[in-house]
C-alpha positions as a Markdown table, in Angstrom:
| # | Residue | x | y | z |
|---|---|---|---|---|
| 1 | Met | 123.6 | 4.1 | -2.5 |
| 2 | Pro | 123.6 | 1.1 | -0.1 |
| 3 | Glu | 125.4 | -2.0 | -1.4 |
| 4 | Ala | 123.0 | -4.6 | -2.6 |
| 5 | Glu | 123.8 | -8.0 | -1.0 |
| 6 | Val | 124.4 | -11.0 | -3.2 |
| 7 | His | 123.3 | -14.2 | -1.5 |
| 8 | Gly | 123.8 | -12.6 | 1.9 |
| 9 | Arg | 127.2 | -11.0 | 1.3 |
| 10 | Ser | 128.6 | -7.8 | -0.2 |
| 11 | Pro | 129.0 | -7.7 | -3.9 |
| 12 | Arg | 132.3 | -8.4 | -5.5 |
| 13 | Leu | 133.5 | -5.9 | -8.1 |
| 14 | Ala | 136.4 | -6.1 | -10.5 |
| 15 | Ile | 137.7 | -3.0 | -12.2 |
| 16 | Leu | 139.4 | -4.1 | -15.4 |
| 17 | Thr | 141.8 | -1.8 | -17.3 |
| 18 | Pro | 144.3 | -2.6 | -20.1 |
| 19 | Val | 147.8 | -1.1 | -19.9 |
| 20 | Phe | 150.7 | -1.0 | -22.4 |
| 21 | Asn | 153.6 | 0.8 | -20.8 |
| 22 | Asp | 151.3 | 3.5 | -19.4 |
| 23 | Trp | 152.3 | 2.7 | -15.8 |
| 24 | Ser | 152.4 | 6.4 | -14.9 |
| 25 | Cys | 148.6 | 6.6 | -15.3 |
| 26 | Ile | 148.0 | 3.9 | -12.7 |
| 27 | Ala | 148.9 | 6.0 | -9.6 |
| 28 | Pro | 146.3 | 8.8 | -10.6 |
| 29 | Leu | 143.8 | 6.0 | -11.3 |
| 30 | Leu | 144.2 | 4.4 | -7.9 |
| 31 | Ser | 144.1 | 7.8 | -6.2 |
| 32 | Gly | 140.8 | 8.5 | -8.0 |
| 33 | Leu | 139.3 | 5.1 | -7.1 |
| 34 | Asn | 140.4 | 5.6 | -3.4 |
| 35 | Ala | 138.6 | 8.9 | -3.2 |
| 36 | Asp | 135.3 | 7.4 | -4.4 |
| 37 | Thr | 132.9 | 6.2 | -1.7 |
| 38 | Gly | 130.1 | 5.1 | -4.1 |
| 39 | Leu | 131.7 | 1.8 | -5.0 |
| 40 | Pro | 131.8 | -1.5 | -3.1 |
| 41 | Glu | 135.0 | -3.2 | -2.1 |
| 42 | His | 136.7 | -3.9 | -5.4 |
| 43 | Thr | 139.9 | -5.3 | -7.0 |
| 44 | Leu | 141.7 | -3.4 | -9.7 |
| 45 | Val | 142.6 | -5.9 | -12.4 |
| 46 | Ile | 145.3 | -4.6 | -14.7 |
| 47 | Val | 145.8 | -6.4 | -18.1 |
| 48 | Asp | 149.5 | -5.9 | -18.9 |
| 49 | Asp | 149.3 | -5.9 | -22.7 |
| 50 | Gly | 152.8 | -7.1 | -23.4 |
| 51 | Ser | 154.5 | -4.0 | -22.0 |
| 52 | Thr | 158.1 | -3.5 | -22.8 |
| 53 | Glu | 158.6 | -1.3 | -19.7 |
| 54 | Pro | 158.6 | -3.0 | -16.3 |
| 55 | Cys | 156.1 | -2.0 | -13.7 |
| 56 | Thr | 157.9 | -0.5 | -10.7 |
| 57 | Leu | 154.8 | 0.7 | -8.8 |
| 58 | Asp | 154.4 | 0.0 | -5.1 |
| 59 | Phe | 150.7 | -0.9 | -5.0 |
| 60 | Ala | 150.6 | -1.2 | -1.2 |
| 61 | Ala | 151.7 | 2.4 | -0.9 |
| 62 | Leu | 149.1 | 3.6 | -3.5 |
| 63 | Thr | 146.0 | 1.8 | -2.4 |
| 64 | Ser | 144.5 | -0.2 | 0.5 |
| 65 | Arg | 142.6 | -2.4 | -1.9 |
| 66 | Pro | 143.9 | -5.5 | -3.8 |
| 67 | Val | 145.4 | -5.2 | -7.2 |
| 68 | Glu | 145.9 | -8.0 | -9.7 |
| 69 | Val | 148.1 | -7.9 | -12.8 |
| 70 | Ile | 147.3 | -10.3 | -15.7 |
| 71 | Arg | 150.3 | -10.4 | -18.0 |
| 72 | Leu | 150.1 | -11.1 | -21.7 |
| 73 | Gly | 153.0 | -12.6 | -23.5 |
| 74 | Val | 152.8 | -10.2 | -26.4 |
| 75 | Asn | 151.2 | -6.9 | -27.3 |
| 76 | Val | 147.8 | -7.8 | -28.8 |
| 77 | Gly | 146.2 | -4.3 | -28.8 |
| 78 | His | 143.7 | -2.5 | -26.5 |
| 79 | Gln | 140.5 | -4.4 | -27.5 |
| 80 | Arg | 142.1 | -7.8 | -27.4 |
| 81 | Ala | 143.6 | -7.1 | -24.0 |
| 82 | Ile | 140.1 | -6.4 | -22.7 |
| 83 | Ala | 139.0 | -9.6 | -24.3 |
| 84 | Ala | 141.8 | -11.6 | -22.6 |
| 85 | Gly | 141.0 | -10.0 | -19.2 |
| 86 | Leu | 137.3 | -10.7 | -19.5 |
| 87 | Val | 137.9 | -14.3 | -20.5 |
| 88 | Asp | 140.1 | -14.9 | -17.5 |
| 89 | Leu | 137.6 | -13.3 | -15.1 |
| 90 | Ala | 134.7 | -15.3 | -16.7 |
| 91 | Gln | 136.5 | -18.6 | -16.3 |
| 92 | Arg | 137.4 | -17.9 | -12.7 |
| 93 | Asn | 133.8 | -16.7 | -11.9 |
| 94 | Cys | 135.0 | -14.9 | -8.7 |
| 95 | Phe | 133.2 | -11.5 | -9.3 |
| 96 | Asp | 129.6 | -10.4 | -9.4 |
| 97 | Ala | 130.3 | -7.5 | -11.8 |
| 98 | Val | 133.1 | -6.2 | -13.9 |
| 99 | Leu | 133.7 | -2.5 | -14.6 |
| 100 | Ile | 135.9 | -1.8 | -17.7 |
| 101 | Met | 137.7 | 1.5 | -18.1 |
| 102 | Asp | 140.8 | 3.0 | -19.6 |
| 103 | Ala | 143.6 | 3.8 | -17.2 |
| 104 | Asp | 144.7 | 7.1 | -18.8 |
| 105 | Gly | 142.1 | 9.3 | -17.1 |
| 106 | Glu | 139.7 | 9.8 | -20.0 |
| 107 | Asp | 137.4 | 7.4 | -18.3 |
| 108 | Arg | 137.1 | 9.3 | -15.0 |
| 109 | Pro | 137.2 | 7.3 | -11.7 |
| 110 | Ala | 134.7 | 9.8 | -10.3 |
| 111 | Asp | 132.1 | 8.6 | -12.8 |
| 112 | Cys | 132.4 | 4.9 | -11.7 |
| 113 | Pro | 129.8 | 5.3 | -8.9 |
| 114 | Ala | 127.3 | 6.5 | -11.5 |
| 115 | Leu | 127.7 | 3.2 | -13.4 |
| 116 | Trp | 127.5 | 1.2 | -10.2 |
| 117 | Gln | 124.3 | 3.0 | -9.2 |
| 118 | Ala | 122.7 | 2.3 | -12.6 |
| 119 | His | 123.7 | -1.3 | -12.2 |
| 120 | Gly | 121.9 | -1.4 | -8.8 |
| 121 | Asn | 118.8 | -0.1 | -10.6 |
| 122 | Arg | 119.0 | -2.6 | -13.5 |
| 123 | Pro | 121.2 | -5.5 | -12.4 |
| 124 | Asp | 120.4 | -7.5 | -15.5 |
| 125 | Ala | 121.5 | -4.8 | -17.9 |
| 126 | Ile | 124.9 | -3.8 | -19.3 |
| 127 | Ile | 125.7 | -0.3 | -18.2 |
| 128 | Val | 127.6 | 1.9 | -20.7 |
| 129 | Ala | 128.9 | 5.5 | -20.5 |
| 130 | Glu | 127.2 | 7.5 | -23.3 |
| 131 | Arg | 129.6 | 10.3 | -24.2 |
| 132 | Arg | 128.1 | 13.8 | -23.9 |
| 133 | Lys | 131.3 | 15.9 | -24.3 |
| 134 | Arg | 134.8 | 14.9 | -25.6 |
| 135 | Ser | 138.1 | 16.5 | -24.8 |
| 136 | Glu | 140.0 | 15.7 | -28.0 |
| 137 | Ala | 141.0 | 18.2 | -30.7 |
| 138 | Trp | 138.4 | 19.4 | -33.1 |
| 139 | Gly | 139.9 | 17.3 | -36.0 |
| 140 | Phe | 139.4 | 14.1 | -34.0 |
| 141 | Arg | 135.9 | 15.1 | -33.0 |
| 142 | Val | 134.9 | 15.7 | -36.7 |
| 143 | Ser | 136.4 | 12.4 | -37.6 |
| 144 | Tyr | 134.5 | 10.7 | -34.8 |
| 145 | Val | 131.2 | 12.2 | -35.7 |
| 146 | Thr | 131.7 | 11.2 | -39.3 |
| 147 | Tyr | 132.5 | 7.6 | -38.2 |
| 148 | Arg | 129.4 | 7.5 | -36.0 |
| 149 | Trp | 127.2 | 8.7 | -38.9 |
| 150 | Leu | 128.7 | 6.1 | -41.3 |
| 151 | Phe | 128.3 | 3.4 | -38.7 |
| 152 | Arg | 124.7 | 4.3 | -38.2 |
| 153 | Ala | 124.1 | 4.4 | -42.0 |
| 154 | Leu | 125.7 | 1.0 | -42.7 |
| 155 | Thr | 124.6 | -0.9 | -39.6 |
| 156 | Gly | 121.4 | 0.8 | -38.4 |
| 157 | Gln | 122.9 | 0.8 | -34.9 |
| 158 | Arg | 123.7 | 3.8 | -32.7 |
| 159 | Leu | 127.3 | 3.7 | -31.4 |
| 160 | Asp | 127.7 | 6.4 | -28.8 |
| 161 | Phe | 129.8 | 4.6 | -26.2 |
| 162 | Gly | 133.3 | 3.1 | -25.8 |
| 163 | Asn | 135.0 | 0.8 | -23.4 |
| 164 | Phe | 133.8 | 2.5 | -20.2 |
| 165 | Ser | 131.0 | 0.1 | -19.0 |
| 166 | Leu | 129.9 | -2.2 | -16.3 |
| 167 | Leu | 128.9 | -5.8 | -16.9 |
| 168 | Pro | 127.0 | -8.2 | -14.6 |
| 169 | Ala | 128.7 | -11.6 | -14.3 |
| 170 | Ala | 126.2 | -13.3 | -16.6 |
| 171 | Ala | 127.1 | -10.8 | -19.3 |
| 172 | Val | 130.8 | -11.4 | -18.9 |
| 173 | Thr | 130.2 | -15.1 | -19.4 |
| 174 | Arg | 128.0 | -14.5 | -22.4 |
| 175 | Ile | 130.3 | -12.1 | -24.4 |
| 176 | Ser | 133.4 | -14.2 | -23.6 |
| 177 | Leu | 131.9 | -16.7 | -26.0 |
| 178 | Met | 131.3 | -14.3 | -28.8 |
| 179 | Pro | 134.0 | -14.1 | -31.5 |
| 180 | Glu | 133.4 | -10.4 | -32.1 |
| 181 | Leu | 134.9 | -9.7 | -28.6 |
| 182 | Trp | 138.4 | -10.4 | -30.0 |
| 183 | Asn | 138.2 | -7.4 | -32.3 |
| 184 | His | 135.7 | -4.8 | -31.0 |
| 185 | Tyr | 134.3 | -4.7 | -27.4 |
| 186 | Pro | 131.6 | -2.1 | -27.9 |
| 187 | Ala | 130.2 | -3.8 | -31.0 |
| 188 | Thr | 130.1 | -7.1 | -29.1 |
| 189 | Leu | 127.9 | -5.4 | -26.5 |
| 190 | Met | 125.6 | -4.3 | -29.2 |
| 191 | Arg | 125.4 | -7.8 | -30.7 |
| 192 | Cys | 125.0 | -9.8 | -27.5 |
| 193 | Arg | 121.2 | -9.1 | -27.3 |
| 194 | Leu | 121.3 | -8.1 | -23.7 |
| 195 | Pro | 119.7 | -4.9 | -22.5 |
| 196 | Leu | 121.9 | -1.8 | -22.6 |
| 197 | Glu | 121.4 | 1.1 | -20.1 |
| 198 | Arg | 123.2 | 4.3 | -21.1 |
| 199 | Val | 124.5 | 6.8 | -18.5 |
| 200 | Pro | 125.4 | 10.2 | -20.0 |
| 201 | Leu | 128.9 | 11.1 | -18.9 |
| 202 | Asp | 131.6 | 13.6 | -20.1 |
| 203 | Arg | 135.0 | 12.3 | -21.3 |
| 204 | Gly | 137.9 | 13.3 | -19.1 |
| 205 | His | 141.5 | 14.4 | -19.8 |
| 206 | Arg | 144.6 | 12.2 | -19.9 |
| 207 | Thr | 146.4 | 12.2 | -16.6 |
| 208 | Ala | 149.9 | 11.4 | -17.6 |
| 209 | Gly | 152.0 | 10.7 | -20.7 |
| 210 | Arg | 150.9 | 11.0 | -24.3 |
| 211 | Ser | 148.4 | 9.0 | -26.3 |
| 212 | Arg | 149.9 | 6.5 | -28.8 |
| 213 | Met | 146.8 | 6.4 | -30.8 |
| 214 | Ser | 147.2 | 7.7 | -34.4 |
| 215 | Leu | 145.0 | 8.0 | -37.4 |
| 216 | Leu | 145.6 | 4.5 | -38.8 |
| 217 | Pro | 144.8 | 2.6 | -35.5 |
| 218 | Leu | 141.6 | 4.7 | -35.2 |
| 219 | Val | 140.6 | 3.8 | -38.8 |
| 220 | Met | 141.3 | 0.1 | -38.1 |
| 221 | His | 139.3 | 0.3 | -34.9 |
| 222 | Gly | 136.3 | 1.8 | -36.8 |
| 223 | Val | 136.5 | -0.8 | -39.5 |
| 224 | Ala | 136.6 | -3.6 | -36.9 |
| 225 | Gly | 133.4 | -2.2 | -35.3 |
| 226 | Met | 131.6 | -2.2 | -38.7 |
| 227 | Ala | 132.9 | -5.6 | -39.5 |
| 228 | Ala | 131.0 | -7.0 | -36.5 |
| 229 | Phe | 127.8 | -6.0 | -38.5 |
| 230 | Ala | 129.3 | -7.0 | -41.9 |
| 231 | Asp | 126.1 | -8.9 | -43.0 |
| 232 | Thr | 123.9 | -5.9 | -42.2 |
| 233 | Ala | 126.3 | -3.5 | -43.9 |
| 234 | Phe | 126.5 | -5.5 | -47.1 |
| 235 | Ala | 122.8 | -6.0 | -47.2 |
| 236 | Arg | 122.2 | -2.3 | -46.9 |
| 237 | Leu | 124.7 | -1.5 | -49.6 |
| 238 | Leu | 123.1 | -4.0 | -51.9 |
| 239 | Ala | 119.7 | -2.5 | -51.3 |
| 240 | Leu | 121.1 | 1.0 | -52.0 |
| 241 | Ser | 122.8 | -0.2 | -55.2 |
| 242 | Leu | 119.6 | -1.9 | -56.4 |
| 243 | Ala | 117.6 | 1.2 | -55.6 |
| 244 | Ala | 120.1 | 3.4 | -57.5 |
| 245 | Met | 119.9 | 0.9 | -60.5 |
| 246 | Gly | 116.1 | 1.1 | -60.5 |
| 247 | Thr | 116.1 | 4.9 | -60.3 |
| 248 | Leu | 118.7 | 5.2 | -63.1 |
| 249 | Ser | 116.9 | 2.7 | -65.3 |
| 250 | Ala | 113.7 | 4.6 | -64.9 |
| 251 | Ala | 115.5 | 7.8 | -65.8 |
| 252 | Ile | 117.0 | 6.2 | -68.9 |
| 253 | Val | 113.6 | 4.9 | -70.1 |
| 254 | Ala | 112.1 | 8.3 | -69.5 |
| 255 | Gly | 114.9 | 9.8 | -71.6 |
| 256 | Leu | 114.2 | 7.4 | -74.4 |
| 257 | Val | 110.5 | 8.1 | -74.3 |
| 258 | Tyr | 111.2 | 11.8 | -74.4 |
| 259 | Arg | 113.6 | 11.4 | -77.3 |
| 260 | Leu | 111.1 | 9.5 | -79.4 |
| 261 | Trp | 108.1 | 11.7 | -78.5 |
| 262 | Ser | 109.8 | 15.1 | -79.0 |
| 263 | Gln | 112.3 | 14.1 | -81.7 |
| 264 | Thr | 114.9 | 16.0 | -79.7 |
| 265 | Pro | 118.4 | 14.5 | -79.8 |
| 266 | Leu | 120.0 | 13.8 | -76.4 |
| 267 | Pro | 123.6 | 14.8 | -75.9 |
| 268 | Gly | 125.9 | 11.8 | -76.6 |
| 269 | Trp | 127.9 | 12.4 | -73.4 |
| 270 | Leu | 124.7 | 12.1 | -71.3 |
| 271 | Ala | 123.8 | 8.7 | -72.9 |
| 272 | Leu | 127.3 | 7.4 | -72.5 |
| 273 | Ala | 127.5 | 8.6 | -68.8 |
| 274 | Ala | 124.1 | 7.0 | -68.0 |
| 275 | Thr | 125.2 | 3.7 | -69.6 |
| 276 | Ala | 128.5 | 3.7 | -67.8 |
| 277 | Leu | 126.9 | 4.4 | -64.4 |
| 278 | Leu | 124.3 | 1.7 | -64.9 |
| 279 | Val | 127.0 | -0.8 | -65.8 |
| 280 | Ser | 129.0 | 0.2 | -62.7 |
| 281 | Leu | 126.0 | -0.1 | -60.4 |
| 282 | Phe | 125.2 | -3.5 | -61.9 |
| 283 | Gln | 128.8 | -4.7 | -61.2 |
| 284 | Met | 128.7 | -3.3 | -57.7 |
| 285 | Ala | 125.4 | -5.1 | -57.0 |
| 286 | Ala | 126.9 | -8.4 | -58.4 |
| 287 | Val | 130.0 | -8.1 | -56.2 |
| 288 | Leu | 127.8 | -7.3 | -53.1 |
| 289 | Val | 125.6 | -10.4 | -53.8 |
| 290 | Val | 128.7 | -12.6 | -53.9 |
| 291 | Val | 130.3 | -11.0 | -50.8 |
| 292 | Leu | 127.0 | -11.2 | -48.9 |
| 293 | Phe | 126.6 | -14.9 | -49.7 |
| 294 | Leu | 130.3 | -15.5 | -48.7 |
| 295 | Asn | 129.7 | -13.7 | -45.4 |
| 296 | Val | 126.6 | -15.7 | -44.6 |
| 297 | Ser | 128.5 | -18.9 | -45.6 |
| 298 | Leu | 131.4 | -18.1 | -43.3 |
| 299 | Arg | 129.0 | -17.3 | -40.4 |
| 300 | Ser | 127.6 | -20.8 | -40.7 |
| 301 | Gln | 131.0 | -22.2 | -39.8 |
| 302 | Pro | 131.7 | -21.7 | -36.0 |
| 303 | Ser | 134.6 | -19.4 | -35.2 |
| 304 | Pro | 136.7 | -20.2 | -32.1 |
| 305 | Pro | 135.4 | -18.1 | -29.2 |
| 306 | Pro | 137.7 | -15.8 | -27.2 |
| 307 | Thr | 137.8 | -18.4 | -24.4 |
| 308 | Val | 140.0 | -20.5 | -26.8 |
| 309 | Thr | 141.8 | -17.7 | -28.5 |
| 310 | Ala | 142.4 | -15.0 | -25.9 |
| 311 | Ala | 143.4 | -17.3 | -23.0 |
| 312 | Arg | 146.5 | -18.5 | -25.0 |
| 313 | Phe | 148.1 | -15.1 | -24.6 |
| 314 | Ile | 147.9 | -15.0 | -20.8 |
| 315 | Val | 151.3 | -16.1 | -19.4 |
| 316 | Asp | 150.8 | -15.4 | -15.7 |
| 317 | Arg | 148.9 | -13.3 | -13.2 |
| 318 | Gln | 150.1 | -11.8 | -9.9 |
| 319 | Leu | 148.0 | -10.7 | -6.9 |
| 320 | Tyr | 149.0 | -7.7 | -4.8 |
| 321 | Pro | 146.8 | -8.1 | -1.7 |
| 322 | Ala | 145.5 | -5.2 | 0.4 |
| 323 | Asp | 147.9 | -6.2 | 3.2 |
| 324 | Gly | 150.9 | -8.6 | 3.0 |
| 325 | Gln | 153.4 | -9.6 | 0.3 |
| 326 | Pro | 152.4 | -10.0 | -3.3 |
| 327 | Ser | 151.9 | -13.5 | -4.5 |
| 328 | Ala | 154.4 | -15.3 | -6.7 |
| 329 | Pro | 153.5 | -15.0 | -10.4 |
| 330 | Arg | 151.2 | -18.0 | -11.4 |
| 331 | Ala | 151.9 | -19.2 | -14.9 |
| 332 | Arg | 148.9 | -20.1 | -16.9 |
| 333 | Ala | 149.1 | -23.3 | -19.0 |
| 334 | Asn | 148.2 | -22.9 | -22.7 |
| 335 | Arg | 145.0 | -24.5 | -23.7 |
């Protein structure tokens, strides 16, 4: 598609990707981006998430486009690395749109033009890649489907996308002020109240190395996503508990009426089990009420936005221009 002009000039696009020691994935990523003609001129912004292995790549030999490396002083995790990169880009305000993707090849460079085209059709919306087909093992797929079902049941929201997305500049500024961004990027997009445009895409295969993701980080990632909707989840659980209490109470009353009317004794174990279940449901409802009030109370107290939290982890950034020598690392003062 033709590039839409922004105030009489070509649009400026940043492609943001977090990396922790996966430098072997960067060369295939740059090769894929070089092959795509559906994107405007862009800068690859790598967020070095506290890597313990140095980057020895010659970016000038791999691409004719500029590359920028934002270095974090410590490993903060995939989601927080994205948050730090978005905060830095939002504060500099030097791009018209930001495309977020993983560097390992599972977010395919060949699919980036589809997101850019959707952005051209709806420039005010956040464009996300809706996953049609995944490449993981069947065990992971079953776990992921279970997680999606549980997320939908507890929050009422449909989570069918990950990090692969494209944000207009206004959206970058908006979500960089949302505390949820520090823990779960997709959930933040769902809570920011901006329109979401889904583009169905298949998930690719890892291009190099092995994934460091294990079951525990995946579980923690899922919990962080649901925590962004904790108030809704607790309210739904409370309503479910109250509904179960009402149903069980009605069943107990019906059993007593039947007992008095028919003079038929009820099994002792049944009465004991019904009483124990009713007490358990009452206790669960009481705990949920307390937790819900605490959650609402905590939300009334402002949390520090990522613009305060995330920026502290950025130690320097270095630009590798399309032609010429790389700039000296520029340290970032803590705020």
